[in-house]
C-alpha positions in Angstrom: 136.1 89.2 91.9 137.9 92.3 92.6 139.6 91.6 95.8 139.0 94.7 97.8 141.3 94.8 100.9 143.1 97.8 103.4 141.1 101.0 105.0 137.0 100.4 103.9 136.0 96.2 104.3 138.6 93.8 106.1 139.4 90.9 104.0 138.3 87.6 103.7 140.6 85.3 104.6 139.4 81.1 106.0 140.3 81.7 109.2 139.0 84.8 109.9 135.5 86.3 108.2 134.4 90.1 109.9 130.7 90.1 109.7 129.3 93.8 109.9 125.6 95.0 111.5 124.0 97.4 109.5 120.5 98.7 109.1 118.6 100.8 106.2 117.8 104.2 106.8 117.1 105.4 103.3 116.0 109.2 102.1 115.1 109.0 105.5 117.7 110.4 107.4 117.5 113.8 105.5 114.4 114.2 104.4 112.3 113.2 108.0 113.5 116.4 110.0 110.9 118.6 110.5 107.3 118.9 112.0 105.6 116.1 112.8 108.3 113.6 110.8 111.3 114.8 112.4 112.2 111.7 114.1 115.9 112.4 112.7 116.4 115.9 113.9 118.9 114.7 116.6 121.9 113.9 114.7 123.8 113.3 117.4 121.3 111.2 118.9 119.8 108.8 116.5 123.6 108.3 116.0 124.6 107.4 119.0 120.8 105.6 119.4 122.3 103.6 116.4 125.9 102.4 118.1 123.6 101.5 121.6 121.8 99.6 118.9 125.3 97.5 118.0 124.8 98.4 114.0 128.3 99.3 113.0 127.3 100.2 109.4 124.1 102.3 107.8 123.0 102.3 104.5 121.4 105.8 103.0 121.0 107.7 100.0 123.2 110.2 99.4 121.5 111.9 97.3 125.0 112.3 94.8 122.7 113.4 91.7 122.0 116.5 94.1 125.8 116.8 95.5 127.2 117.0 92.2 126.3 119.1 89.2 123.3 119.1 87.4 124.3 117.7 83.5 124.4 121.6 82.1 127.2 121.7 84.9 124.7 124.2 87.9 125.5 123.6 91.2 123.0 124.0 94.3 123.2 123.4 97.6 119.5 123.4 99.0 116.4 121.2 97.1 112.7 120.7 97.6 112.1 117.5 97.9 109.2 116.0 96.6 106.1 114.0 99.1 106.4 110.5 99.1 103.4 108.8 98.4 101.2 109.3 101.5 100.9 105.0 102.2 104.6 105.0 101.2 106.6 103.9 105.2 110.0 105.6 104.5 110.5 109.2 103.2 108.3 112.3 103.7 104.1 113.0 103.5 105.1 116.7 102.7 107.3 119.2 100.6 111.4 119.2 102.5 113.8 122.0 101.8 116.9 119.8 102.5 120.4 121.0 102.4 122.4 117.7 101.1 125.7 118.3 101.0 126.2 120.2 104.7 123.6 117.4 105.9 126.2 114.5 104.2 128.7 115.8 106.2 127.4 116.7 109.6 126.0 112.6 109.2 129.5 111.5 108.1 131.2 113.0 111.3 128.7 112.0 113.1 129.3 108.5 112.8 133.0 108.3 112.9 133.3 110.0 115.8 131.0 106.5 117.1 133.5 103.9 115.6 130.2 103.5 112.6 129.9 104.3 109.0 128.0 104.3 106.4 127.2 102.3 103.2 126.4 104.9 100.5 122.9 104.7 97.6 120.7 106.0 96.1 117.0 106.0 95.4 117.2 109.1 92.8 115.2 110.9 95.4 112.3 113.7 93.5 113.1 117.1 94.1 111.7 120.1 92.4 114.0 120.5 89.4 113.6 116.6 88.2 117.2 116.1 88.4 117.4 112.4 88.7 115.6 112.6 85.3 118.9 113.6 83.1 121.0 110.6 85.0 121.8 108.5 82.2 124.4 107.1 80.7 126.4 105.4 82.8 129.2 108.6 82.0 126.1 110.2 84.0 126.5 107.5 87.1 129.9 107.6 87.2 130.0 111.5 87.1 127.8 112.2 90.0 129.1 109.4 92.0 133.0 110.6 91.9 131.8 114.5 92.2 129.9 113.5 95.6 133.2 110.9 96.7 135.4 114.1 95.9 133.0 116.4 98.0 133.4 113.9 101.1 137.4 113.3 100.6 137.7 117.0 100.9 136.0 116.7 104.0 138.6 114.5 105.3 135.5 111.3 106.3 136.3 108.9 103.7 136.7 107.0 106.3 133.6 107.2 107.2 132.0 105.5 103.7 131.8 101.8 104.2 131.3 101.0 100.5 129.1 102.2 97.7 126.2 100.9 96.0 125.4 103.5 92.6 121.9 102.6 92.8 119.9 100.5 95.1 117.7 98.1 93.7 119.5 98.6 90.3 118.2 99.4 87.7 114.3 100.1 89.0 114.9 103.3 91.1 116.9 104.7 88.4 113.8 106.9 86.4 116.4 108.5 83.4 118.3 105.2 83.5 114.7 103.5 83.8 113.2 105.4 80.3 116.8 105.1 78.3 116.7 101.2 79.2 113.4 99.9 78.8 110.6 103.4 77.9 109.8 103.8 81.3 111.0 105.0 84.9 111.4 101.6 86.6 109.7 102.3 90.3 106.4 100.7 89.7 108.6 96.8 89.4 110.1 97.6 85.9 109.2 95.6 83.0 106.4 93.0 83.7 108.5 90.2 82.0 112.4 89.3 81.8 114.9 91.3 80.1 115.0 91.2 76.9 118.4 90.5 75.1 119.4 93.9 74.3 117.8 95.0 77.6 119.7 92.8 79.5 123.1 94.4 77.3 121.7 97.5 78.6 122.0 96.9 81.7 125.1 95.3 81.9 126.4 98.3 80.1 126.8 100.7 83.3 128.9 97.9 85.0 131.4 100.9 83.3 129.8 103.4 86.5 131.8 100.5 88.7 135.3 101.0 86.2 135.3 105.2 87.0 134.2 105.3 90.5 136.8 102.1 91.3 139.2 105.2 88.8 139.1 107.8 91.3 139.0 106.2 94.7 140.7 102.7 94.5 139.9 100.2 97.0 136.7 101.6 97.7 133.9 98.1 97.0 131.5 99.2 94.8 128.4 97.9 93.6 124.8 98.0 92.4 122.0 96.0 94.9 119.8 94.2 94.0 116.4 92.4 94.5 113.3 90.5 92.9 110.8 91.7 90.9 108.4 88.4 91.5 108.3 85.3 93.6 107.9 82.5 91.1 110.1 81.8 88.5 111.5 83.9 85.7 110.5 86.9 87.0 112.6 85.9 90.3 115.9 84.9 88.7 115.7 87.3 86.6 117.7 90.3 88.2 120.4 86.7 88.7 120.7 87.4 84.8 122.8 90.3 85.3 126.8 89.9 84.3 128.1 91.1 88.1 131.8 91.0 86.8 132.9 94.1 88.0 130.7 94.1 91.2 133.2 93.8 94.4 130.3 92.5 95.8 126.1 91.0 96.2 123.6 93.4 97.8 120.3 91.4 97.7 117.4 92.5 99.3 115.1 89.2 100.7 111.6 89.0 102.3 109.3 86.2 102.5 106.6 88.7 101.0 109.4 88.8 98.1 110.4 85.9 97.0 108.5 82.9 99.3 105.0 82.5 96.7 103.8 79.9 99.4 103.3 82.8 101.9 102.8 85.2 99.5 99.9 83.3 98.5 99.2 82.3 101.8 98.6 84.8 103.5 96.8 87.1 100.3 100.4 89.8 100.2 100.5 92.3 96.9 103.5 94.0 96.0 102.2 97.5 95.4 101.0 99.9 98.9 97.9 100.0 98.5 96.1 100.4 102.2 93.6 97.9 101.7 95.3 95.0 100.1 98.0 96.2 102.9 95.4 95.2 105.6 93.9 92.3 104.5 97.7 91.3 104.1 98.8 92.5 107.9 95.7 90.6 108.9 96.3 87.1 107.1 100.0 87.2 108.7 98.3 87.4 112.2 95.7 84.7 111.2 98.4 82.4 110.0 101.6 83.1 111.1 102.2 81.5 114.1 100.3 78.1 112.7 102.4 77.9 109.5 105.7 79.7 110.6 108.0 76.5 110.2 106.8 75.9 106.9 107.0 79.8 106.0 110.4 80.2 107.9 112.1 77.2 105.5 110.8 78.9 102.3 112.9 81.7 103.2 115.4 79.5 104.1 115.5 77.8 100.9 115.5 81.4 99.2 118.4 82.4 101.0 120.5 79.0 99.8 119.4 79.8 96.2 122.1 84.0 96.4 124.2 82.4 98.3 124.9 79.6 95.7 124.1 81.8 93.3 127.4 84.2 94.8 129.2 81.8 95.2 129.1 80.5 91.7 130.3 84.3 90.6 132.6 84.7 93.8 130.8 87.7 95.8 130.6 87.8 99.2 127.0 89.1 100.4 125.3 91.4 101.7 122.2 92.2 103.0 120.8 95.4 103.8 116.5 94.7 103.6 114.8 92.1 104.6 113.5 89.7 106.1 109.7 89.1 106.3 107.2 91.3 105.0 109.0 94.7 102.7 106.1 97.1 104.0 104.3 97.0 107.0 102.3 99.6 108.9 101.8 99.0 112.9 98.7 101.0 112.3 95.8 98.7 110.5 94.7 95.8 112.4 93.4 96.8 116.0 95.3 95.5 118.7 98.1 94.5 116.7 101.2 96.7 115.4 102.6 93.2 113.9 106.5 94.1 114.4 106.6 90.8 117.2 106.1 89.1 113.2 108.7 91.1 111.5 111.7 90.9 114.7 110.7 86.9 114.8 111.5 86.5 110.8 114.1 89.2 111.4 115.9 86.9 114.3 115.6 83.7 112.5 116.9 85.3 109.3 120.3 86.7 111.4 120.8 82.8 112.4 120.4 81.8 108.2 122.2 84.7 107.2 125.6 83.7 109.7 125.1 80.0 109.1 125.8 80.7 105.2 128.0 83.4 105.4 127.0 86.8 104.6 129.2 89.6 105.0 126.3 91.9 105.9 123.3 91.4 107.6 120.3 93.4 108.6 118.0 92.4 111.2 115.1 94.2 109.0 114.3 97.3 106.7 112.1 98.8 109.5 115.2 98.9 112.0 114.8 103.1 112.0 114.0 105.7 114.2 110.9 106.3 112.1 109.3 103.1 113.2 109.0 103.9 116.3 107.8 100.5 117.7 110.2 98.6 116.0 113.8 101.0 117.1 112.1 100.8 120.5 113.1 97.8 122.2 116.6 98.4 121.7 117.3 95.5 123.7 116.1 93.0 120.3 119.1 95.3 118.7 121.3 94.3 120.2 120.7 90.2 120.9 120.5 90.3 116.9 124.0 92.6 116.0 126.0 90.2 118.4 125.4 87.1 117.0 126.0 88.9 113.4 129.4 90.9 115.1 130.0 87.8 117.4 
């Protein structure tokens, strides 16, 4: 394990272990700022709400493939972000024009002024130029991050960065890298089988990107966030096969729907975002969760213990910024029920488990964001959970 001490994350000792209350605002923090999807337009307000609810860290897309130069050396200040799919719960569903460099510095400054920090990641958000497809090699990946972090450092805002996750849910969200490794854009789930020997070696070779960024920014914690691509072995344990020698900590995304086969079967969960299948799942959750809650939470606890043991074997601290109930949720599908009570109940139970099992960074859910209005409105619930996390 690479020990990280000093200005970024506090060192862990046998006597003290500072926990962090973290939430994820993905690419929505930049893309939802206009029209009828403008929940993040008032930066001062939403950053104030973040801190008021007890969060000290927020994980965002830093858009490094936009802030850094393109593969031909060209730079741009403005981009047209392409629409997200209609049924997807994050981002904007129309084209939006954004200025990512300016926005990132403004956001980091607003966080710093309020005593909070950002964890920087990337979903390789698509734009009209296709830049994400041109990040292919380990050198490409490290270069865009080094150039982006240089912009942050030059602005005097590096202290507002908690850590860097070089790619969200590695390697699923990196289209150019996915095509390089296994021949297609993996954002639909990657290969429908465990990685073969050649693919595994290729994925592990991108640890060189961590080495390169660390050389340029020593002391800044670095990792790749991870998620499972199935509810049962071998797919549920496939990502656990990666070499994590260069990771400073483990950032794993865990859900009832994404790692608990009993829950997925009983609630008829489908891993896509088809609106009819999601409606069916939500109806089953409303029907079955109250009566079968203890069985489902026991299954989630077992999943968390599995990852705790995996991380312990590798001497890695654990963070989770996305979890804990159903990975996708639409509060308008079941008449008379938005389902946030279910999301919050699972989240509260998972927070307790994560504290018990020694997590360092803990989210309350992957819906703890301003544009999930019903979830964000219950400020007291967020404060209660985050008070437990931070002590």
